[in-house]
N, C-alpha and C positions, 0 to 999 in steps of 0.2 A: 208325806205331809201335805195337807191341803194349803192352797194359797192363802186362805183366810187365817190359817194357823201361823204361816210365815209372817203375815202382816201384823199379827198381834205383838210381835217383839221387834220393832224397828231397830232398837239398839243392837240386837244380835245381827241383823242384816248389815247394818253399818259397820260393825266390827269385822264381820267376815270379808267385807269389801275393802277393809283397811283404810276407811275414810274418817276424817274428823267430822264433827257435827256440822260445821260450816260448809264443808264440801258436800256432804251427803244431802243435807236439807236444801242447800242452795240450788242443787240441780233440779229441784221441783218447785222452786219459788217460795220456800218456807225459810224464815229466819232461823238462825242458830238457837235463839231463845225459845221460839215456838217449837222447834224440833226437840229441844231438851224437855219441854213439857210433855210432848207426846211420848218420849222415851220413858218418862217418869210415870206414865199411866193415864194421862189426860186423854179423853176421848178424841179420836182423830176424825175429822169430817170426811164424808164419803169421797169428795173430789180429791182430797189429799191421799186417801187410801188408794184410789185408782192411779194417781200419778206415781205414788211410791211403787206400786206393783209394776206399772209399765216401765219405769226407768230403772229400778233397782232389782226387780225379780225377773221380769221378762227381758231386761237389758235393751230397751228400745230407746234410741236417741231421738227424743221428741223434738229437738231443735231442727231436725231434718224433715219433719212431717208438716205439710201445709194443708190448708183447708181444701185445696184442689185435689190433693191426694185422697183425703177422706171422701170427697164427693165422687171420685172415680170408683173407689171401693164400694161405696153405697150404691152407685148406679149399677155396677156389675152384679152385685149381690141381688139387687131387685129385678133387673131386666134379663140378665144372662147368668143365672146361678150355676149352670153347668160349666160355663167358661171361667167363672170365678173359682169354682172348686178345682178345675184343671190347673189354672194358674197358681193357685195356692199350693197345690201338691208339687208342682214343678219348682216353685220357689223354695219350699221346704227341702226338697231333694237336693237342690243346688246348694243350699246352706249347709246341709250335711256333708256333701261332697267337698265343699271348701274346708270345713272343719277337719275332715279326714286328711286332706292334702296338707294342711298346715301342720297337723299332728305328725304325719309321716315325715315331713321336711324337718321338723324339730328333732325327731328321733334320729334321722340321718346326720344332722349337724352336731348332735351330742357327742362328746368325746367317748371313745371306746376304752373301757378299762382293760389294761393289759396286765397279765399275770407275769410276775418276775421269775 
């Protein structure tokens, strides 16, 4: 499923995340009533679509991103694209390793079913 297809149904995204309208829309600075209108089919402005994708699809905590962070990324992309690509790859691999570690720990912690 393409990202644009996912964004065409924000109600479904919200329900999958188990959030009410106030929680879901509040995370991207939209009122509950505004979010309700978007869920009912009203056209969503591009900036809202981008925020919805970043926060609820890509799962990025935008409260932790600063302008300086953005400037560093832009600088690296423009002046040292090879370093940017290398760092991005390393970050992606580190994220995957963390996910595997957490998943493995959860499996080890799960109670083992015993046959009587």
